Structures are given as C-alpha cells and as structure tokens.
BAKOL-415145 format. One record per atom (N, C-alpha, C, O): x, y, z; residue in one letter. Coordinates in steps of 0.02 Angstrom, whole numbers, plus 50000, padded with zeros to 5 digits. Each point is the difference from the previous one (the first is absolute). Example, Ala and Ser with C-alpha at 12.3 -4.5 7.8 and 13.67 -1.06 7.14 Angstrom:
506604971650390A499555005950000A500455006050000A500524999950033A499305005449931S500425005950003S499615005550037S500255005550008S
end
This chain:
496374629153412M499454995350006M500214993950040M499624997650043M500994999949943A500254994250038A500075001850074A499834996150044A500455010049970A500105002050069A499335001050036A499964998950060A499535003049903A499345001050030A499614993650007A499464999950029A500814994649944G499674993650005G499474998849949G499624995150006G500335009149944T499494999249948T500274996249940T499634998849952T501014999550049F500304996249944F500434994450030F500405001250046F499534992849928R500374994250027R500755001149995R500265001549946R500104997650111L500725001150000L500374995149956L500475001949966L499314991650033D500364995249959D499945001749926D500474999249962D498935003350018L499915002149930L500405006349984L500285000749946L499735003950103F500395006249990F500734998449986F500295002649952F500014993250091Y500724998549991Y500134995649939Y500555000149973Y498944996150005R500084996249938R500035004749939R500374998849952R499255006550051L499985004849944L500555005350006L500225002649948L500004999050112S500485005450010S500714997649988S500344997650045S499875003049891V500684998049982V500455006149997V500535000150032V499275004849929I500385006249995I499535005850017I499455000449972I500755003950072T499595005750019T500285006349969T500595001750009T498995001949955L500185006449970L499605005550032L499384999750002L500965005350024E499675005850028E500025005749949E500545002349981E498884999849997L499965005449950L499805006450035L499425000750020L501045004149987P499835006450032P499475003849959P499924998749940P499745005850092V499525004349964V500385004449952V500605001150007V499055001549943L500325003749946L500395006050024L500535001649973L499225001850079R500355006150023R500674998450032R500425004450008R499694989250009Q500644998150030Q500494997349948Q500574998350017Q499235001449920R500464997849948R499945004949941R499774998349945R500475007950069G499955005349950G500334998349934G499785002549948G500744993450053G500334998349938G499574996249952G500134999949940G499344996950086D499554996149956D499515004549962D499714997949950D500195008250075I499485004249971I500155001549927I499564999549957I501065002550027D500175001549931D499914994049955D499775000649943D500424993450082V499924994049960V499264998649986V499814998349944V499785002450108L499294998849992L499675005249955L499574998449959L500645007950047I499735005249957I500154998449927I499565000449957I501074997750029A500184998349931A499594994249974A499795000049942A500094995150101H499604994249979H499285002049984H499734998049949H499975005950096F499305002049989F499935004649939F499504999749965F501005004650023L499975004349941L500054995949936L499645001349952L500804993750048R500054995649941R499344996249989R499784999449943R499934998250111A499384996249994A499435004449975A499544997649966A500485008950050A499455004549980A500095002849930A499535003049973A501064996249997T500135002949934T499744995449946T500224994349995T499315008049963P499754995849945P500564998349951P500475003849991P499474990549977E500504997849952E500055005049942E499495002149973E501114999750010G500115004749945G499965007350020G500105004349957G499744997150106K499955006950024K500625001950039K500364995650025K499795011049980P500595002250039P499944997950073P499454999950028P501114998450001Q500024997950070Q499815005850046Q500265005549992Q499284993350055Y499835005250048Y500615001550044Y500384995550018Y499705011049997R500565002250041R499755004950053R499465002849995R500964998050058L499845004550055L500435006349997L500594999649984L499125006150032T500415005950011T500384999250066T499834995750040T500685008549970G500384999650062G499575001050061G500084996550050G499455008449947E499565001450057E499554994050015E499924998250058E499804998749890A499574994350011A500384994150030A499754996750046A500865002149929A500404994550027A500175001250073A499994995450041A500195010949976L500175001750069L499404999150046L500074997550056L499345004449920A499394999350041A499864992750015A499814998350056A500284997449894L499894992850010L500504997150049L499834995950042L500805006249952R500514997350044R499915002450072R500204996650048R499495009249961S499925003050067S499384997650036S499945000950060S499604996049904Y499364998150029Y500074993350037Y500344995549975Y499365003750085P500104993850040P499614993949974P500164994450020P499345006649937F499604994549973F499744995250053F500224994350005F499315008150036P499694995550049P499644994149967P499904994850032P499905006049906G499674994549964G500494995549963G499794995749962G500865005350050N500534995849972N499984999949923N499825004949968N500374989450002V500114999649928V499365001449962V500015003149947V499424994450078R499375001149965R499845007549994R499745002249949R500405001750103E499885007249997E500455003349948E499785004449963E500854993550034L500465002749949L499754998249931L500005004349955L499794989650034E499754997949935E499395004249979E499955002249943E499594998850104N499405003949984N500165007349986N499695003249958N500814999550078A500215006949987A500285000849930A499855004949966A500544990250011I500285000349932I499444999249949I499985003649950I499564991850062R499444999149954R499585006349994R499775001849946R500125001550111R499615006349999R500375005349960R499705003649960R500954997050051A500405005149965A499984998849925A499935004749961A500144989150018V499994998449929V499325001749970V499965002449943V499504996350094A499335001549974A499875007449994A499655002149954A500645002050090L499855007150001L500485004249959L499835005549978L500784992050011C500495004049964C499855000049925C499864994849971C500175011149996P499825000449930P500554997649953P499884999349940P500724999450085N500554997749958N500434995150040N499814997950055N500775000449918A500424994950031A500415002750058A500364996150032A499605010349984M500385002950055M499545001050060M499545004149997M500574992150056I499585000550060I500285005450045I500574999650023I499025005449991T500215005650041T499694999650069T499584995650013T500625008850031L499794999850070L499255000350007L499714996550042L499965007549916D499285000850008D499604994049975D499394999950008D500944995249961C499664993849980C499964995150058C499604995349997C500805005650055L500024995450056L499425001450048L499745005550001L500074989650040P499495001250051P500215005850045P500595000750016P498935003550006P500175005950040P500394998350063P500455003850020P499404990550012E500354998450062E500744998549988E500405000750046E499774997349894I500714998949983I500335006549979I500555001650022I499105002249935A500295006349976A500115005050056A500495003750000A499064996450050V500055004950053V500604998550046V500195004250040V500104989949953G500584998350041G500595004449987G500465000450041G499565003049900L500545004749985L499895006850030L500395004649990L499074996150048G499855006550031G499605004549956G499945005950014G499774991449932T499595004149956T499284999750023T499714994550001T499995011050019P499324999850026P499514998249946P500055002549944P499474993150072T499494998249952T499475005549999T499945004050046T499694996149899E499455004849992E499354996150001E500004994049987E499465009450029S499354996750000S499814998349928S500245003049952S499314992050043V499804997749934V499685005649960V500065000149938V499615004550096T499635005249964T500415006349989T499775004549966T500854995950061S500385006149992S500394999949934S500134994749972S500045011350006H500405000949939H499714996149941H500324995549973H499075006350008N499694996549945N500405000649936N499974995749956N500405009850038E500395000849939E500534994649994E500194998049944E500064999550114A500494994549997A499684993849970A500314996649960A499085001950060T499654994249974T499915000649925T500024995049964T499875011150011I499875000949929I500634999849959I500024996749948I500515006850074I500565000849954I500684997750026I500474999449961I499594999250105A500674999150027A500364994049973A500615000049996A499034994749984D500344994249973D500105000449925D500174995049967D499715011050005R500135001349930R499674995049953R500344996549962R499005003250040P499654995449956P500015002549928P500185005749988P499634990049966S499935002149930S499425004849995S499595000650045S500375003049897M499465004849991M499324996650002M499535002650030M500414991649938D499374996350001D499814997950071D499425000650020D501084997050017E499864997850069E499825006050044E499564999450043E500765006349946L499845005950039L499285002249988L499645001750046L500164998349890Q499315001949984Q499514995050031Q499485002050027Q500694991549969R499554994950028R499925000950075R499454999550026R501115001750008R499985000850073R499575006050019R499594999650046R500505005949918Y499645006050019Y499254999249986Y499585002050039Y500264994949904L499304998849985L499694995550053L499445001250022L500934993649999Q499754995650052Q499895003850066Q499504999150034Q500985005349983L499955003950061L499385004450000L499645000550049L500255002949894V499435004649995V499354996150004V499525002350033V500444991949935L499404995950005L499874997950073L499435000150023L501104997950012D499924998050070D499755005850042D499564999150042D500725006849947E499805005850040E499285002149986E499695003350042E500054994849901N499325001849981N499534993950001N499514999849964N500674995250078Q499584994150009Q499834996549935Q499454997249993Q501015003049959G499904996649937G499535003449952G499844997249947G499945008850068K499525003649957K500395003349942K500395004650010K499484992849930K500395002149942K499875007249980K500455003449977K498934999050033R499865006949980R500395004950043R500295004849974R499734993950091R500385004450044R500754999449987R500365005050002R499874988949986A500714999149984A500185003649936A500545003049995A499024996849956A500135003449936A500075007550011A500425003349968A499164999550076A500045007250014A500675001850033A500305005149984A499934990650061V500645001250034V500574999849949V500465004150003V499514991149951L500544999049952L499975004749940L500475000349960L498975003350033G499935004349941G499874996149937G500155002349945G499574991750062L499844995749943L499244999249996L499645001650048L500124995949895D499294998549997D499884993050027D500454995850003D498935002950018R499834993850034R500124993949956R500204994750024R499695006049911R500094994349955R500744997949995R500154994149993R500295010950012T500724998349999T500194996050062T500364995049995T499395007150063V500134996350061V499714993049996V500324995150019V499065004449955Q499684993549993Q500414995549954Q500074994050013Q500205008849932R500394996049953R500644997450032R500194994349988R500125009850053L500614997850035L499854994450050L500394995350007L499035005250025V499814994850048V499854993449963V500234994750020V499385005849926V499804994149963V500604996649967V500024993949993V500465010249987S500584997249964S500454995850045S500474996849977S499375003350089G500394995750045G500575003550035G500374996950036G499705009749952R500555003650032R499855001550073R500455001750038R498914997649982I499815000950070I499794993250027I499584996749969I500695001350088L499894993450027L499394999950045L499735005250020L500054988849996G499444999150045G500145002950068G500575001150018G498895000350021R500085003650063R500444996350049R500415003150034R499534990349971T500414996250047T500735000649984T500415001250044T499764998049892I500705000549980I500245007250006I500585001250016I498975003649973Q500185007150009Q500275001150070Q500535002950010Q499094994650039V500195001250070V500674996850015V500435003050033V499674990949943L500634996650012L500595003849970L500525000850032L499395001549907I500545003749967I500115006650036I500575002150009I498895001350012G500075006350035G500394999250064G500435004150017G499414990550021V500374998750062V500724998549986V500455002450035V499684993549913A500694998349983A500405006149981A500585000750020A499115003849940L500355006149980L500145004450060L500545002950006L498974997650039A500115004250059A500544997250044A500425003750026A499584989749983L500524996950041L500685000949967L500505001150034L499524998349900A500645000749965A500285007050009A500605001049995A498955003950017C500225006950007C500025002150073C500065006050014C499884989350033S499975001950070S500665002350027S500035002850055S500514996149908V500655002750017V500195004849944V499874998449942V500425007550072P500175004749947P500374996649944P500454995950011P499355005849928A500254996449941A500755000449993A500315005250009A499984989049975A500724999749991A500185000449927A500594999749981A498885001049976R500155000149929R500115007149974R500095001049940R499925003950103A500075006949978A500695001149970A500444995750005A499635010149964Q500655001649970Q500544999850054Q499895002450056Q500674994949927V500554999850047V500595004349977V500465001250039V499525001249900T500535004249974T499845007350013T499455002249986T501035001550041S499885007050015S499905003949935S500344998949950S499195005850053V499835004249942V500235007150013V499915002650055V500375000649895E500195007050004E499595004049950E499764997349950E500175009150065A499625004549955A500415006249987A500355002550044A499614999949895R500345006349982R499575003749949R499584997249966R500555009350031I499645004249952I500304999149931I500595001349990I499004996549963A500234998949931A499965006349958A500415001049956A499105003250057S499935006349962S499585005050039S499584998150040S500555008249948V499625005550030V499885005249947V500465001949964V498925000550031S499855005749958S499635005150042S499574998250040S500605008249952G499715005150042G500314999950069G500544997250010G499115005750039T500265000650068T499694994950045T499394999550005T501034996650029A499774995150049A500475000350060A500605000849992A499114998650068L500395000550061L500054993250034L499554995849996L501025003250038L500124993850037L500175002050071L500465004050011L499184993350039S500115002050069S499974993950046S499694994949984S500635005950075T500004994850051T499905003250067T500425003850024T499014994750009G499885002450067G500085007550006G499705003949963G500714998150086A500095007250014A500515003349955A500105006050003A500244990149954Q500515002849956Q499675004449947Q499464998549976Q500875007150005P499735004249947P499964996149934P500444995949987P499045005249973P499954996449936P500545001949952P500255005750001P499944989749956S500495001349947S499684998549933S499484996849995S500835005749952I499754998849933I500144992749981I500574997650005I498914998949974A500084993049978A500385000049934A499845003849955A500644991750039K500424999649940K500024992949974K499924995250038K500195004249899R500094993549969R500594996450032R500545002950007R499374990750012G500534996250031G499974999950076G500364996150031G499225008149999D499944999950073D499764993250024D499514997349974D500844999950075V499784993750032V499495001750053V500115004650040V499334991849961L499455001550045L500004995250059L500214994249995L499565008450063F500004996050061F499315000550033F499655004949991F500174990050048P499375000350036P499975006150045P500505002050030P498915001049974G499915006050040G500075006549961G499835005350025G500434994349914E500075006149959E499335001649966E499614995549983E500285011050006E499395002249968E500185003549934E500465004049996E499164994349952I500075003349935I499415004549990I499424998050007I500725008449976D499485005149993D500065003049930D500505003149983D498984995849976T500005002749931T499485005549992T499785001449944T500015001750112R499505005449994R500275006149965R499625004649983R501044995750006G500295005549962G499954999049926G500265004149961G499414990550016G499904998949929G500444994649970G499994998949940G500404997750100G500464995049974G499684993249989G499454998550025G500914997349938H499844993049991H500624995950018H500555001949981H499364992750055V500564995850022V499884992849980V499454997350010V501064999549962T499984992849986T500484996550047T500595001650003T499144993450034I500414996150047I500074993049973I499514996849980I501105000750020E500134993149979E500254996050060E500445002350037E499294991749972L500234995550052L500434994649969L499924998349941L500544999050097T500474995049973T499654993449983T500314995849967T499075003250054D499634994049980D499635001149934D499634995749977D500485010249991G499705001449936G499345003850003G499735001949948G500014999450112S499385003750007S500125007549988S500565002550010S498925001049969I500055007149983I499425003750031I499434997650001I500715008450026V499495004450028V500055006749965V500535003149999V498914999349972L499975006649969L499615004650046L499404998950011L500925006250015V499685004850044V499825006249959V500435003549974V498924997750020R499775005749959R500065006550038R500115000050061R499815005649905S500045006550032S499435000850049S499464997049992S500655007250059G499495001250051G499934994450051G499474999350030G501064996849979S499954994150043S500485000350059S500505003650000S499334992550051R500464998750057R499974992650016R499464997250010R501124999649992I500024993050020I500544999150054I500525003349999I499344992250048L500464998550055L500254992949990L499604995350002L501055003949989L500284993449988L500004995950064L500165002450054L499654991249939K499984995450057K500604995349994K500445000949958K499574993950086D500584995550001D499934994849945D499844994250013D500275007949925F499944995749941F500594995349993F499974995449959F500565005650079R500634996349987R499954992750019R500174995649961R499605002950100T499924993150023T499384999650042T499785005050028T499934989049976A499414999050041A499894992650011A500264995849963A499345002550090G499864993050014G499474997149955G499974993949991G499615010349979S499494997549955S499895005049944S500405000349954S499065003750050V499865005049948V500395006450016V499985002550056V500375000149894R500405006150011R499565006249995R499585000649955R500535004050090E499665006549997E500405004449953E500575001850015E499145000049928L500375003849950L499995007550017L500535003050009L498895000049996F499955007050019F499285001550020F499554996049990F500365010050039E499335002650014E499915006349957E500415004550002E499054995749960I499855005949961I499555004550041I499454998150019I500805008049995L499645004750042L499555004649959L499485002350024L500734999049914L499625004649956L500244999049929L500584998349987L498965002849966G500204999849929G499884993249969G499534996550018G500905001849934R499894993749963R500674996949980R500495003549986R499514990050012V500584996249979V499774994349955V499434997850002V501034999949956R499884994049961R500564995150016R500595001950001R499244991950012V500474995150025V500004993849956V499474997549980V501125000150005K500094993749964K500414995450044K500605001150009K499094993750019I500354995250042I500284994449957I499624996749963I501025002250041N500324995049957N500054993350036N499834999450059N500404995549904H500154993550028H500744999750019H500415003449971H499734992450078W500704999350024W500134992650011W499644996750037W500875000649931G500164993050006G499444995549975G499914994450025G499725007949924G499474996049971G499355000350038G499514996849979G500455007050076K499395000550039K499815007350008K500445004450004K498904997150000P499795006950009P500165002550070P499994996250049P500175010249956N500185003150064N499385002150038N499595003749972N500324994250090P499435002550040P500175006750032P500485000550038P499135004649947Y500105006650028Y499345002550028Y499464997749981Y500595007150065R499415003450026R500125007549995R500545002550015R498945001149964I500015007249995I499415002750040I499454997349995I500665007950045N499475002750042N499845007149979N500405003549970N498994998650047S499785006949994S499635001750064S499934995650043S499835010549966P499645001550062P499384995750011P499784999150057P499934998149889T499384996350008T500044992849976T499554996050014T500995002149950A500014993449969A500674996550011A500525003150007A499444990249996S500594995750000S499964995849937S499504996749988S501035003449972I499994997149934I500544994649996I500595001550003I499204992249989A500464994349996A500074998149926A499504998649966A501125001250010V500124998849928V500584995249991V500424999350044V499594997449898R500584996249980R499964998549926R499484997749975R501075003749989G500024998849928G499455003549963G499634996949962G500315009750047T499435003549971T500185007349983T500535002550019T499025000849944E500085007149984E499355003550016E499464997849982E500605007850054F499415003450025F500165007350015F500595001950000F498905002150012S500085007050019S499625001350065S499494996850014S500775007850026V499675002150062V499975007650001V500505003349985V498924999350032A499925007350007A499685001450068A499554996550022A500695008950012V499745002050065V499865007549997V500435003949979V498964998150041N499845007249999N500135003150068N500264996850045N499555009649962E500175003950060E499674997350063E500255001250055E499194995349939I499664997550060I500154992550010I499674996850041I500815000649922G500234993250012G499634994549963G500174994250009G499335007549950E499664994949961E500504997049950E500425003549972E499514990050018T500494996449960T499674996649941T499454997250005T500885003349938E499774996749939E500544995349975E500595001849998E499214992149985V500474995149974V499734997549932V499424998149994V501015002149956V499834997549934V500514994649981V500605001150006V499164993249971V500444994449984V500044999149924V499494999849965V501134999750010Y500114999049929Y500224992949984Y499874997449945Y500464999450103E500264993249988E500054996450067E500205003050050E499624990649951G500054996150061G499415001250046G499475002449978G500624996050085L499475000750050L500245004150059L500594999750018L498965004250011V500165004250058V499454999050052V499415000349985V500804998450078E499524999550055E500005006750037E500525002250024E498895000949981V499935006550032V499574999250062V499454997149998V500815005550058T499644999650064T499875007050027T500445004349998T498974996850027N499835006450032N500295000050070N499814995950042N500655008649972I500355000150065I499515001150058I500104997450054I499375006449935S499525001350053S499574993950016S499694999650053S500294995549900N499634993850011N500374994449964N499864998649941N500614998150092P500414994949966P499614994349969P500264996649956P499115002350066Q499604994849969Q499735002249932Q499764995849960Q500295010550026N499755002849936N500584999949951N500405004749997N499644990049963K500554999349952K499744997049935K499504996350000K500845005349946V499804997449934V500634998149962V500555002450015V499364993349936L500534998349953L499845003649934L499474999049972L501005005150005V499895004149941V500364996849941V500604998750003V499035000149944N500264996949940N500235005249949N499835005950006N500564992149944P500205004749948P499395003149966P499514996649985P500535009950003G499445003549970G499495002650050G499495002949980G500644996050085Q499545002550051Q500345005350042Q500615000350005Q498985003950026G500245005050047G499555000150061G499414998349995G500875003850062V499605000550061V500165006650035V500545002849991V498994999550049I500095006050041I499884997950073I499524996650015I500945005650029V499964998250071V499915006450040V500405004749996V499064995550042R499865005650045R499924997450071R499784994350009R500395009750041P499954997650069P499294998050018P499525003549983P500414990750050N499364997750027N499464999249947N499415000750014N500814998049924Q499534998649946Q500214993749964Q500574997850004Q498954999249959D500174994349958D500465002149944D500005005849979D500404989649998I500455001349944I499584999949936I499634995349987I500445009949973H499605000849939H500424998649938H500555002549993H499184993449963F500294999149934F499775005749955F499455002750009F500974999349943F499805005249953F500254998349930F500474996149991F499205006949961A500184999049929A500535005049981A499985005850021A500504992149939F500545004549978F500244997849932F499864994549977F500515009949991N500294998549935N500694997150011N500445003650022N499674989949962P500654996950014P500595003549968P500564999650024P499315003949921A500545003449965A500145006950028A500505003149982A499064999250064G500075006850024G500325000450068G500254995150027G499745010950002E500295001250065E499504998050054E499424998549986E500825001550076I499554998750056I499485005550002I500155005949990I499224992250023G499495005149999G499434999050047G499555004350003G500434990350035G499424998650041G499845005450050G499425001950008G501095000850025L499885005350049L499845006649967L499745004650031L500414995749905G499855006249965G499344999949964G499845004749964G499774990050045G499335000049971G499844994149958G499485000249966G500924994450032S499814994149963S499364997150030S499875000750059S499744996049899Q499374997350022Q500104993850043Q500324995249978Q499415004950083E500054994250043E499524994649975E499415001349987E500864992650008A499604994749969A499704995250050A499604995749981A500585004750082G499744995250049G500385000750064G500435004450007G499424991450040S500345000250065S500124993150025S499744995149973S500645004550081K500154993550029K499374996850028K499904994049994K499685010050037N499384997550029N499425004349977N499735003950039N500084995649899P499485004449974P499344998850034P499854994550024P499755010749978G499334999450028G500004999950074G499474999450031G
end
C-alpha cells in the first residue's frame, strides 16, 4: 500500500518496527501437526476422550497443500469431528478433496448406498432410524408406502415418526448429505485383521474343489481359501468356522463358492451360494460387528452382527430369513430394489421382480421357496 501511494510513508515507517513474514501453511509443514493437535483439543468436549487421527488421516492432512491456509485446516478438523461416530477420526471423515490426495478415488454421493447405511458401523437403533428415514425419503414421505416397503403397519411407522426418531425434512437432507460425503471415500473402518476359515465338522459326503483341479473329499480341519467350492449334493453337511468367531452351516444339496473373506477395504465378500441352503452366524470382532456380504444369483445380502439363512433353488431364486440382527437385501437385477429385513421376517428375491416378504415359522426351517405364504412385497399394488 505504501509503495502504491495509498498509505502515508511517514505513518508506515512509524508503525513498521518489526516485520514478520508468515509463509502460507503449505510452506511450513512442521506446523500442521501442531495445529491439528490444537484443533483436536479445542473440539474435544470436557470429560470426553481426546479425538485422535488414524495414520491414513494424518498422512492425508500432511500431504494436502491447504490453499485456504489455517482456516481450511481448522474447518476440516471441525467437519471430521462432527461426522466421526467416535473419538477416532478416519480417512473417510475428512473432506473428499483432502482424502483423495492419497490416491483413493472418490465415489459419487449416490453410489454404494450400503456404505451409507452400514459402513460406519452405527448402533442398531441408529441403523434402523437411518433406513426408515431413507425409505420415507424414497417414497416422498408417504408413510403407507414406506410401511409396505418395511413390512410394517402404517401405525408403527407413524409412531416412530411422532416419537421424534425421524427428523424434519430440512434436517433430513442435511444429514443425508453429510452421511454421503462421509462415505465418499471407501470406508477405513473395515476389518483390518486377516480372517481365516477352516472346516470344523463334516457329516456325510462333501467335496472341496478349486478351478480345474479334481475335487477332493472335504475333511475336518481343512483350511479354506478364496475361490474354493464346497459341494454337499452328495448328502453331506459342513460346518465352517472363521477366526473372527463367525460360523457357516452348509446344508446337504448345496454349492457355495468362497470369496475373498480374508481381507477387504470395506465390506468383506464371504461367499456366493449357487444352490441349496446355508445358515450363517456373523460374530463381533474387537467389540464391533463384522461387515460381510453374501451373494446369490439374484440377491446381494449385506450383513453384520446377525444370524440368518439363505436358500437358492435351481432357477436362482433366493430366500433370506433373519433370526437376529438386521440384513439388507438387494435385487441384483435392479440395485434400487432393496429392503431391510428384521428378525422374524423373510424375503424372496426373483429376477426383475419386487422383493417379497413372506410369513414363516421362526422356529422352523427355511420354507418360503417351498410354499410359505407371501405376506407382501417391496412395492405392492
């Protein structure tokens, strides 16, 4: 200003005693860790655990140039604290432009809806609330249609809304956007410990095969690997135990193809059931439920911390029955056609059709494909 003649030189030199040049934040990388620690302390409520960063999140912050300088860093920390469900700030809590600096491609807000529902491992109440909110949004707030999708009666949905578990439309949108942004980078909260699987017991005849290799007799103690197929059409029953405590019971007359259950960036692919029926108990690991996905020719099944059965017939129709926890079932032929199945409910998935709920006896075997009475559909009428 003085050089341009817009500021009096005598006044400038009277005020200019010591000159400090403050470089932009990207030129003083050593300050970033100090500032992060300060902002985390300021954001932590009194008496609560101190917010911390995972290694990936810290690296992303250190690698980002911060064109908005200190204020941009402060806002990024405040955003992460607001979106993270606990005191550990992970990569997906950071703004996408910072997280993508590690070379992780972002996803569109509307992609991978299952990530928005379960990837941040919400509590059971929060998971139910989110899904109910999602269904109401998809049905323009019409409770009767939402009730049909959820397999509930309209008065139950109305009671949940009145009780305050569903927020106003404006806040709904804000929360929906925040959740989508939080999931715009593949979730970093997934299991990080490698899981192994082995056969715990075999009764009758069961075959184990890999690709072009001749099948062998499945035996107790066999370690299982992705790409192997278990065939119990010879009348056998197989029990598989995973090192995270989960159990898979393969009934006779079945074929399942093991997927890469050992490690994954988000939801682990457990197996694909090609024919027959299985019963699955997904355990918790490290105090948190394990996110798994199971596929069939017609359905994609996202589960965590739950017990359920899956049956597939000769034409690929899929039946899912839930005994404990929640299961999200998606029709592969129409990914927008998905439902959340509660304990005591069953669904049938057929290609290019709505997902149908059916009545079943919780104490009995799977039976929907064998003639159980269908009680409704995802989009009735």
